[in-house]
N, C-alpha and C positions, 0 to 999 in steps of 0.2 A: 621566824616569820619576818618577811621584809617590810619595810615602810611602804605606805601607799602614796600615790601621787594623784594628780588631777585626772589622768586617764582612768585610774582605778575607781575613783569616786564617780566619774561619769558612767562607767560600766555598772557600778553598783546602783546608781539611780535608774538606769535602764532596766536592771533586774527587778527593782522594787515596783516600778510603774509599767504596767502592760501597755505596749504600743508607743512608748516613748522612744523617739529616734535619738541617734547619737548627737545630731546637730541641735536638737531641742534640749537635750540634757546638758550639753556643753554650754549653750546659751543661758540656760537657767542657772547653772553654777556660776558662770561669769557675772550674771546680773546680781546674784546674791552676794558674791564677793565684792562687787563694785559698791553695793549699798553699804556693806559693813565698812569697807575702806573709806567711803565718803563720810560716814557718820563718825568714825574715829578721827579723821582729818579735821572734822568740825568740833572735836572734843566732846562728842556725845557717847553715851554708853549704848551698847547693843545687848539686849537681854533675850535669850532664846530659852523658853521654858524647857525644863528637863535636860538642858544641855549646859548652859552657863551664861556668863556675862563677859563681854569684851568691853574694855574701857581704856582710858589713857591716864597714866600717872606722870606726875611732874617730879623730876629730880632737881633739887637746887644745885647751884654752882658750889663747888667745894675744892679744897686744897688736897691734892694727891701727891704721890711720890713716883718719880720715874724709876722703873724696876732695875735698870742697869746702873744709872748714875746716882740714884738716891737723892736727886735734886727735887725740890718741891716744884710742882706744876699746878696750874690752875685748870680744873676740869669744869667745862662750861655747863650751864643748866640745859636740861634736855627733857622732852616729853617722850615717853615710851608706851607702846601698847602693852596691855596685860590681859590675861584671861583668868577668870575665877570659875571653876567648874561647879555645876549644881550638885546638891546632895545626892541626887539619883545617879549622876554620872560618877561621882566619887565612889558610891556603893558598887556600881558595876565594875569599875576598875579594880576595886579591892578583892573581888571574887577571884579565887585561884584559877589559873589558866588550865583548861582541860587538855591533857596530853593524849595524843592519838597513839594507840598501840598498833604497830605494824606487824 
């Protein structure tokens, strides 16, 4: 099974909600992603019940090693987004995939 992209999500939204046009589904998805992005940029968490929590983690500056020269290098501090799935999502993902017999 291939990965899904924005177009697939929009089509899925249209299939879930009767009468939802492509442009409305697209605008809804873009608005939702913009809200999540803005919250993360402001270092806030986004909690979606039965799905999971988006947050920001801080990595301190540290000393690393250049892989070719083995010289020490300074790795700067950085904030990175992370996702923690809900227990329900974890349970759904753990279920074995149903194989279609052709």
